C-alpha positions, 0 to 999 in steps of 0.5 A: 457656506455650502448648500444644504444637502438632501442626504444630510436632511437639509444640513450643510456639510459644514453643519454636519461636520461641526455638529455630528461628525464623530460626535452624535448620530443623525437619522435622515428619512428618504436620504438616498432613494437611488439605492433602492432595489440596486440589489436584491437578496439573491444578488448578494447571496450569489455574489458571496459565492464568487471567488475573491469576494470577502464575506461572512455568514453569521448564525445564531443557534435555534435553541440558544440564540445567544450562541453565535457562529461565523463562517468566513469566505470562501463560502459555498452553496452547502454553507446555506443548507440547514440554516437556523431561523436567525442568520446574517450574510455580510459581503464586503466591498460590494461597490467593487462589483456594482458601478451603480453602487460605487457611484453613490460615493459621490453623495459624500463629497464632504469626506475625503476619498482617502477616508473611504473603507468600502460599502458592505452589504448586510442581508438578513431574513426577519430577526437576523442581526450581528448582535449588539456591538460598536465599531471604531470607524464612521458609518452611514447605514442606508436601507436598500431593501426591506426594513431594519430596526436600529437601536443606539446606546452608549459610547464605547472604547478600547476598554469596553468589555465584551461577551466572553467565548463568542466569535463576535465582539458582542456587548453584554448590554446597551443603554438604548436611547434611540429606537427607530425602523429604517425603510428603503432609502433611509440613512443613519449616521453612526459615529465611532464608538457608539454602540448599535444593534440592527435587527431585520424586520423582514428580508432586508439589505442594509448598505454600510458606507464605511469611513476609516482612519489609519492606526498609528501602528500601521503608519509607523510600520510603513514609515519604518519600512520606507526609511529602511529602503533609503540607501543614504540612511544606511550609513552610520551616524557621526558620533556625538562630540565627546568632551567628557568620559562616562562609564562604559556600560552607560548610554547617557541622556545626551547620547539618547537625545542625540540619537532621537534628534537624528530620527526626528530630523528625518521625520520632520525634514524629509519627504520620505515621511509624507511619501510613506503615508501617501503610499499607505493611504493610497493602497487598495484595501482589496487588491484582489478585486482589481481586475486584470486589464486588457493591454491597450496601446495609444493607437487603440485610444486614438481610434476611440476618441469622440466615440462616446466613452468616459474616463473614470476611476476603477472602483477597486483602485484608489487614486490620491494626490498631494501638493508638494513644492507647488507640484501635484504628486499622484499615488495609486494603489500604494505606488507613485504615479509618474505622469506628464504635466499636461494630464495633471489637471484631468487626473486630479478631477478623476481622483476627485470622483469626476468622470471625463468625456474621452474626446479630443481634449486628450488627443496628445501623445503624452496624455494618451501614453499616461492614460494607456499606462493607467488603464493597463494598471487598472487604475482608470477605466474607459466606459460607455457614457451614461447617455450612450448606455441608455 
């Protein structure tokens, strides 16, 4: 069994996954003190005005707090004029803009990277909220600044009714069984479907570490598109053996079963299915956040070996791998990565969240070519090491 984790209040990863994950909430006091003061309210408001940033400004009317409005990005300074007393600013993927925040994903090594959604930041003055609601994904709510009161209620699902004529999916009521105030560093895990309601006690920032599963419709769309691009599957099938006649207007159950079997055969015995899913799951959720890299050559890389740099994953990119026929296959931002065997183990470590010192271990032409390619595609980054940047 693994070691107890402070972020889980002393539970091991196995205990948390068995007893809490997608089952019930968990409150841990002072679970992530590192997050305190990474950002302040002004930082979040300035970020919300940047190009490509995905944000929402949610307001409640002064005369009727039950009437809500939502303005989605792009936001401008004028949107923050003549504000009501109750409002909330939500900014998505803040981990793409803050290396310190992105590094905190390492606090969740027990959840695979492909399940990560993003780190959203919610800023609200006293009384601000987004109402009573529920989500279809797992979320760790971590208080970073100020205090927020959280209430938890009943489990909900796709049949749950919402308040009509509102721009948000608000619940008409909650059967509250949890009522706590979170201070900076406190963490609250909320499983999918559990209704919750957070209200700012004062100026506060709350970080939402979201983990999402794909839906079946998206997977079917991607698999269908992937198979449709395979030229060898565009030839007509051989006909079923016809040993008896049928009505010309009828398609028989045998014929339907034959056609279905041909489709399932491809799904069960073809690598196309797995490759389609790897393409989908490795896609960057916010590709517009991936920076355009400065072109770099292997000679440039050779010149900075042992110069105090580290290789790491670009926060806005996604790098995954799978094992197929005892061979590691890598996918990044929706595409397969072709790299040399010599670089496989290092790239696996980078996909697993490690940072690697850029030293003489990489002084090989094939490896430097791989690194240059991945840097030029903004999948990897070279940063000054933590020691050198202090």
